[in-house]
C-alpha positions, 0 to 999 in steps of 0.5 A: 187111401190116395188114388193114383189119377192120370190125364185119362181119368182126372175129369171123371175122378176129380172134376165130376166128384160129388165130394171135395177132392185133394189132389197132390201133384208130385214126382218120384225124384222130388224130395219135398214130395216124399216128405209130404206123401205120408201127410197126404196119406194120413189125410186120406185116412182121416177124411175117408168118406168125406174127401177124395184124395188123389195123386198125380205124377207130373212126369207121367201126366204132363197134360193135367199138370200143364192145365193147372199151371203146376210149375213147382211141386209138391203142389196140392190143389183142393177141388169142390164142384169141379173147381179149384177152391184152395191151393198149397205149394211146397211141403206143409205140416198136417195141421196146415193141410187139414185146416184147408180140408176143413175149410172146404168140407 
């Protein structure tokens, strides 16, 4: 299951994780975000135990979105060791995102 992450707990959950982390930056009003949400959820289930999957609502958490320069959503950032190692902007099929996950595991 994807974790809801916010400005207050982002560092603890994402940056201090001992596992790779996929972070989906989204907003309620964003159509492409709603399209990619089930894919993100499937990845959370497929990679349970190997990957942390988090979601950040950019409207509620502008600090984190600004820190990572999120200008378009959905944006998916892949973190490993507290650093961004991969990025995808826009909706994407599961195969595209899964290959990026595989590259960081």
